C-alpha angles and dihedrals in degrees: 000000000000120000133183124226125202113224139176106281111256094022099078095109092050091051092049089051092048093048093045091052092049092047091053095042098047096032093237114179099242111133101200144357122197145164121207110214092224094064119069120207099011135092129180130228127192116210144074115316091244092052091046091051091050091049094055101035111134095354121149124242092029116123098179151318120251099217096196108102119242124220113241089230088066093063101025093102088062091058097052112101113237116182108206114207111216119199116222130172133197109279095031118135110230136181119223109233099180144029130033095321094051111154094021121123125219146169118245111244102166137016132202109195092182094058097033093234138116137204115229135182111228109239099208097049117107090230123030109265118191112218125184112217135177113248089239090069098054140070128197111246098173131010116228117251118235091256094052092048090057090048091050093051094053 
């Protein structure tokens, strides 16, 4: 069966890691633990109710278990992989949303369409540091204006 678990918002990934570690260490019969990024404050566990309760017992950041089973069809759309294609251009201001430079902003200086990665210069660095990042780890904060695109190309 599939059960949902209420957690502290923003701590879902920590709870998933803690539960996964306990399941492996104590050989608890829970088949899967996952957190869809679209849902804040909830994670899902697949297993028997007793095993799920044992896996979460006394764990921090857990607000409660909803012990009514969920049908897999209700959460299946969260499990389907959808690769979003973002469009960036030279001169765009981006924010890095994953990896070691998470939270940093930069200006796109080069783009490799074949590899789906871009090179950016970090804005808050004292000296311009070029960093190559996969497109999946960036989001566009500000599109470049036509004048700035011409500047960046030169």
